[in-house]
Each structure stands twice: as C-alpha cells, then as structure tokens.
LOLUMLO-76844 format. One line per field, with one value per residue (C-alpha): residue in one letter; x, z, y. Coordinates in nm, 3 decimals. Example, Ala and Ser with C-alpha at 12.3 -4.5 7.8 and 13.67 -1.06 7.14 Angstrom:
BEGIN
residuo = [A_S]
px = [1.230_1.367]
pz = [0.780_0.714]
py = [-0.450_-0.106]
END
This chain:
BEGIN
residuo = [M_A_E_E_I_K_L_K_V_S_I_D_G_I_P_I_E_V_A_S_G_T_T_I_L_N_A_A_R_Q_I_G_G_D_I_V_P_P_A_M_C_Y_Y_S_K_L_E_G_T_G_G_K_C_R_T_C_L_V_K_V_S_K_G_S_D_K_D_P_R_P_M_P_K_L_V_A_S_C_R_T_T_V_M_D_G_M_E_V_E_N_I_T_S_P_D_V_V_D_A_R_K_A_I_V_E_M_L_L_I_N_H_P_L_D_C_P_I_C_D_Q_A_G_E_C_K_L_Q_D_L_G_F_E_H_G_S_A_Q_T_R_Y_E_F_D_R_R_T_F_E_R_I_D_I_G_E_K_I_Q_L_H_M_N_R_C_I_L_C_Y_R_C_V_F_V_A_D_Q_I_T_D_K_R_V_H_G_I_I_G_R_G_D_H_A_E_I_S_T_Y_I_Q_N_V_V_D_N_D_F_S_G_N_V_I_D_V_C_P_V_G_A_L_T_D_R_T_F_R_F_K_N_R_V_W_F_T_K_P_V_D_A_H_R_D_C_P_T_C_S_G_K_V_T_L_W_Y_K_G_A_D_V_I_R_V_T_A_R_K_D_E_F_G_E_V_E_E_F_I_C_N_T_C_R_Y_D_K_K_E_T_R_D_W_K_L_E_E_P_T_P_I_S_D_Q_S_V_I_A_S_N_H_Y_T_R_F_N_P_P_A_V_I_E_N_D_P_V_L_Q_E_Q_N_L_E_Q_L_A_R_T_E_K_L_K]
px = [-4.494_-4.186_-4.166_-3.897_-3.604_-3.537_-3.196_-3.136_-2.860_-2.762_-2.607_-2.471_-2.687_-3.010_-3.161_-3.342_-3.463_-3.381_-3.418_-3.141_-2.887_-2.930_-2.606_-2.506_-2.547_-2.904_-2.987_-2.864_-3.073_-3.381_-3.307_-3.221_-3.071_-2.708_-2.604_-2.632_-2.277_-2.194_-2.166_-1.995_-1.978_-2.263_-2.590_-2.880_-3.036_-2.722_-2.584_-2.221_-2.165_-1.994_-1.662_-1.456_-1.464_-1.438_-1.626_-1.885_-1.637_-1.780_-1.658_-1.817_-1.765_-1.961_-1.982_-2.297_-2.458_-2.293_-1.951_-1.929_-1.569_-1.524_-1.402_-1.031_-1.053_-1.305_-1.537_-1.720_-2.083_-2.212_-2.050_-2.091_-2.416_-2.555_-2.550_-2.797_-2.690_-2.429_-2.330_-2.197_-2.037_-2.044_-2.039_-1.984_-1.645_-1.337_-1.164_-1.438_-1.432_-1.052_-1.063_-1.335_-1.130_-0.834_-1.051_-1.182_-0.826_-0.733_-1.034_-0.941_-0.574_-0.632_-0.965_-0.943_-1.060_-1.308_-1.631_-1.710_-1.738_-1.850_-2.206_-2.232_-2.192_-2.491_-2.573_-2.224_-2.178_-1.805_-1.870_-2.093_-1.834_-1.552_-1.753_-1.837_-1.510_-1.246_-0.929_-0.864_-0.551_-0.385_-0.055_-0.010_0.289_0.308_0.154_-0.206_-0.325_-0.471_-0.677_-0.830_-1.210_-1.358_-1.705_-1.789_-2.131_-2.321_-2.455_-2.219_-1.885_-1.627_-1.412_-1.176_-0.994_-1.297_-1.356_-1.315_-1.345_-1.663_-1.757_-2.125_-2.139_-1.983_-2.238_-2.535_-2.417_-2.362_-2.701_-2.955_-2.814_-2.746_-2.396_-2.138_-1.872_-1.689_-1.511_-1.193_-0.859_-0.520_-0.428_-0.342_-0.289_-0.313_-0.672_-0.930_-1.275_-1.244_-1.417_-1.103_-1.307_-1.478_-1.852_-1.916_-2.174_-2.500_-2.758_-3.103_-3.026_-2.677_-2.784_-2.828_-2.451_-2.480_-2.743_-2.546_-2.214_-2.164_-1.921_-1.897_-1.698_-1.989_-2.196_-2.487_-2.356_-2.703_-2.698_-2.330_-2.276_-2.641_-2.738_-2.678_-2.910_-2.994_-3.144_-3.380_-3.705_-3.733_-4.080_-4.190_-4.366_-4.454_-4.553_-4.664_-4.332_-4.308_-3.943_-3.922_-4.143_-4.163_-4.130_-3.883_-3.781_-3.809_-3.571_-3.730_-3.567_-3.863_-4.098_-3.831_-3.735_-3.355_-3.288_-3.465_-3.332_-3.449_-3.613_-3.389_-3.466_-3.347_-3.007_-2.952_-3.016_-3.224_-3.567_-3.629_-3.389_-3.520_-3.455_-3.272_-3.592_-3.739_-3.407_-3.303_-3.597_-3.886_-3.804_-4.139_-4.399_-4.666_-4.479_-4.544_-4.812_-4.687_-4.736_-4.578_-4.255_-3.975_-3.909_-3.580_-3.383_-3.352_-2.976_-2.946_-2.861_-3.136_-3.387_-3.286_-3.483_-3.746_-4.115_-4.365_-4.707_-4.815_-5.183_-5.226_-4.893_-4.791_-4.451_-4.531_-4.508_-4.780_-4.868_-4.995_-4.898_-4.545_-4.521_-4.625_-4.365_-4.095_-4.184_-4.162_-3.824_-3.704_-3.807_-3.611_-3.307_-3.316_-3.304_-2.980_-2.799]
pz = [-0.389_-0.224_0.152_0.259_0.429_0.781_0.945_1.318_1.448_1.797_1.858_2.207_2.328_2.176_1.922_1.608_1.283_0.965_0.592_0.396_0.271_0.566_0.692_1.058_1.083_0.954_1.176_1.474_1.358_1.364_1.730_1.803_2.114_2.216_2.033_1.692_1.564_1.458_1.085_0.931_0.566_0.522_0.392_0.333_0.069_-0.149_-0.334_-0.282_0.045_0.345_0.427_0.429_0.776_0.974_1.272_1.253_1.321_1.521_1.639_1.500_1.777_1.591_1.214_1.180_1.296_1.007_1.071_1.431_1.400_1.488_1.223_1.283_1.263_1.333_1.036_0.902_1.000_0.711_0.458_0.628_0.577_0.853_0.851_1.024_1.385_1.373_1.704_1.703_1.976_1.958_2.280_2.481_2.317_2.459_2.123_1.943_2.196_2.167_1.786_1.770_1.995_1.759_1.453_1.612_1.692_1.327_1.200_1.426_1.321_1.063_1.189_1.321_1.670_1.550_1.693_1.863_1.522_1.308_1.172_1.208_1.586_1.759_1.473_1.397_1.404_1.455_1.771_1.902_1.808_1.970_2.289_2.316_2.199_2.169_2.371_2.590_2.392_2.064_2.011_1.669_1.662_1.295_1.113_1.010_0.654_0.585_0.296_0.201_0.212_-0.138_-0.282_-0.492_-0.575_-0.547_-0.205_-0.094_0.078_0.111_0.423_0.334_0.669_0.831_0.567_0.669_0.310_0.368_-0.003_0.079_-0.116_-0.418_-0.411_-0.372_-0.665_-0.869_-0.800_-0.786_-1.044_-1.414_-1.397_-1.122_-1.127_-0.802_-0.654_-0.488_-0.635_-0.513_-0.318_0.040_0.260_-0.050_-0.122_-0.113_-0.235_-0.529_-0.838_-1.020_-1.098_-0.822_-0.824_-1.072_-0.865_-0.991_-1.047_-0.887_-0.623_-0.529_-0.179_-0.076_-0.045_0.260_0.423_0.379_0.505_0.859_0.957_0.877_0.553_0.329_0.466_0.351_0.267_0.330_0.689_0.783_1.120_1.144_1.443_1.651_1.588_1.958_1.949_1.667_1.653_1.370_1.224_0.959_0.664_0.301_-0.020_-0.369_-0.550_-0.916_-0.876_-0.550_-0.275_-0.106_0.240_0.449_0.793_0.859_1.118_1.300_1.501_1.651_1.360_1.088_0.883_0.879_0.718_0.519_0.510_0.403_0.670_0.839_1.011_1.352_1.208_1.060_0.702_0.457_0.399_0.063_-0.120_-0.191_-0.466_-0.432_-0.483_-0.164_0.018_-0.072_-0.225_0.007_0.345_0.437_0.652_0.392_0.141_0.346_0.509_0.862_1.010_1.351_1.546_1.415_1.649_1.829_2.036_2.403_2.367_2.111_2.221_1.986_2.230_2.490_2.303_2.151_2.216_2.142_2.151_1.817_1.812_1.616_1.432_1.407_1.496_1.524_1.780_2.043_2.005_2.352_2.301_2.201_2.491_2.733_2.595_2.619_2.985_3.051_2.880_3.082_3.404_3.303_3.216_3.550_3.734_3.557_3.656]
py = [0.133_-0.016_0.030_0.276_0.110_0.239_0.210_0.209_0.433_0.544_0.886_0.951_0.662_0.800_0.557_0.674_0.522_0.714_0.662_0.494_0.748_0.985_1.135_1.121_1.499_1.493_1.197_1.401_1.697_1.477_1.405_1.769_1.923_1.942_1.626_1.797_1.855_2.210_2.276_2.578_2.468_2.216_2.363_2.126_2.355_2.348_2.047_1.953_2.137_1.983_1.821_2.141_2.295_1.966_2.106_1.827_1.545_1.253_0.915_0.597_0.341_0.071_0.058_-0.152_-0.476_-0.662_-0.512_-0.385_-0.265_0.104_0.344_0.407_0.787_1.059_1.119_1.421_1.362_1.576_1.340_1.002_0.809_0.590_0.208_-0.020_-0.064_0.213_0.373_0.728_0.938_1.316_1.516_1.196_1.135_1.315_1.260_1.454_1.736_1.769_1.755_2.018_2.245_2.205_2.279_2.598_2.703_2.649_2.846_3.136_3.148_3.421_3.549_3.908_3.994_4.255_4.113_4.448_4.619_4.323_4.335_3.957_3.977_3.824_3.587_3.455_3.077_3.117_3.319_3.040_2.779_2.976_3.023_2.652_2.495_2.768_2.817_3.118_3.205_3.116_2.936_3.096_3.331_3.430_3.724_3.674_3.697_4.038_4.169_4.501_4.522_4.526_4.581_4.277_4.416_4.739_4.638_4.360_4.409_4.131_4.131_3.847_3.868_3.704_3.435_3.068_2.937_2.740_2.780_2.844_3.169_2.998_2.716_2.950_3.162_2.847_2.694_2.978_3.218_3.169_3.314_3.290_3.557_3.490_3.191_3.064_3.165_3.051_2.738_2.654_2.958_3.179_3.075_3.353_3.450_3.688_3.824_3.949_4.261_4.463_4.536_4.255_4.062_4.213_3.938_3.955_3.689_3.807_3.914_3.552_3.511_3.737_3.515_3.191_3.330_3.189_3.466_3.836_3.799_3.905_4.191_4.405_4.753_4.900_4.768_4.803_4.974_5.082_4.870_4.562_4.268_4.236_4.586_4.488_4.295_4.038_3.983_3.732_3.892_3.826_4.001_3.899_3.895_3.785_3.684_3.488_3.347_3.688_3.527_3.724_3.842_4.215_4.356_4.648_4.924_5.101_5.171_5.144_4.841_4.856_4.518_4.248_3.890_3.549_3.336_3.082_2.753_2.636_2.543_2.887_2.777_2.981_2.828_2.998_3.228_3.580_3.834_4.165_4.362_4.220_4.251_4.605_4.794_4.704_4.853_5.003_4.831_4.913_4.696_4.382_4.173_4.108_3.761_3.703_3.760_3.543_3.247_3.310_3.060_3.151_3.095_3.374_3.728_3.848_3.701_3.961_4.226_4.001_3.966_3.690_3.855_3.991_4.081_4.300_4.249_4.613_4.748_5.117_5.391_5.416_5.047_4.942_4.578_4.673_4.914_4.641_4.402_4.669_4.727_4.353_4.339_4.638_4.463_4.150_4.361_4.543_4.211_4.121_4.442]
END
C-alpha cells in the first residue's frame, strides 16, 4: 500500500500536516479554535457545496515551498486545496477581517431584522457571523426584497426573506432523495428558492432541508413559535429505524419532546440524515433509548439552560438529578442579574 502523502501548511502561524487534496478550511478545522474560517454554504457531507457565500475567505501569503509567491487575491478556503509549505492568514490578516465584514454586510442587505420572532434564533450561523463581523448599521438605502411565506411541504415553511442562497437545501434534496422538486429560479437579485407548486416537497427525507439551512429560511411547522432553543434541553437518543440510522437529538421542554432533529457535529453539520418518521412522528420519550445530554459549546446560548449530568438519563418530572441541575442553573443565573 502506497504511503499517504502529507503536506505541511501553516495557518495563522500554526503548522499542521494534512493529506494531499485537503482544503484550507478542513485543514483549519483539524487545528480547531478561533482560526477556523466561518462557512455558511460549505457542507462537508454534501458534494459540490462551497464557494457561494464567500465568508471563508483567507489570505495565502505564501503559495508553497516551490513557488513562494503570495496569491494576489483572497481565496475561498473551502475551495482551495493546500500546497506543501503554504502559509495562510485568517484572523491575523486585516484584509481578511475587512473582507469578511463586507461579506456580512452584503448578506444582511435583504435579511429582515426579525431575530426576536425567528425560530432559528439561538442556533443561527448568520447571527453568530453578524455578532463577530457585522457593522452597527447598514449603508443600504434601497427597499429590501420581500416575499410571502409559503408552505413547500406539509411540515416545512419557506421564509424566503431570510434566505442567503447558500444552496444547501438544494444539494441535500439532490443527494439524499430520489426526486428533487425545489431549486433556485431567477438570476441575480431575482434569484430565489422555489418549488413552482406549493406543498410539493413530500419525500421521506424532506425534513433534512431544515437541518442544513444556516438561517431561518426553512423552518419546521410543527415547532414554529413553540419555544426558544435556550429554554430546551437537547438529549442524544436512538431507535431501531428501518429507514435511517435512528440517531437523533431530542429537544425537551420539561418532560415533553417538542422537537426532533438530526445530530450535528461541532461545526453545525448533520452527522447522519434522518427520516421524517423519526423527525415528526416519534415525539414521545418511550419511542427512544436515551443516551446522554447533547454536547453544547459554552459559547452557545443553549448552554445557559443545559446540564451535563445524566445518570439515569431521564427527563421527567420529580427527577432528583434534574432538579439538582436546575437549582445549580438558577444559582448561576442569579449571579448574572
């Protein structure tokens, strides 16, 4: 067996060796931490994604050991593969920081300011991006594009005003279902996600377009306006499902399961896509075998109501372990007042 070729690359001064063909973005993800560029359209589980939102732009200050010349312009890290000896600047480059600020401003040109009523609030990548790189005010003086909300499936609502045209939902429908009935119509500032006919998205994996949407453009009609994610407690669970892996995250409000989603990794990407039966029809604790609390980043607002002890793993009333954790959380909250 031929030995795998390793390439040396430095990102913000941190060296790492990666396999040939690795993109700059995935090399940064192997390092982890703050140097990982944000990505709104790239999705490692889907082929062909990336290169559309431009939020992952980085500066290549040295092309390689063989050709040390810098690349003349900023490049999309999700589409650019590393070269041996390459040196990359992300958060250490003022040019990258300025460009990312401009990209966020562009993404927010038509985006409505409805975070207080948006179901994606608390787990929205655009919120995170706007907080880290956004401007305090916009320079845009023209009318924003507006669309009516439509139901593209029995349990999926499309709020096109919020869409940033990342194409993720199109790719996931293309690659995990045998028929895609929605896509991008129009060009330029007239481009939009559409089905031509409402309520036409009805395949057994259609709910996954909700999980891959980085903003609140595609929402679960069974969960809309029912709760805020930071008031819920996510728990990993599984069941024997003949259609999918059956590995999900249950979102509890007290003793009730109010939402079921696919599990996501540290970069917010779905680990394994799930079927609609698991997502919509199995919302009772007795339907699942509970595992452990879902790992939540301390930087997420969901962590404010989260707990880590799970023995036994029951989210029910009068659970002494849950009561203890709630008291601890209350004590932490009181300190912040």
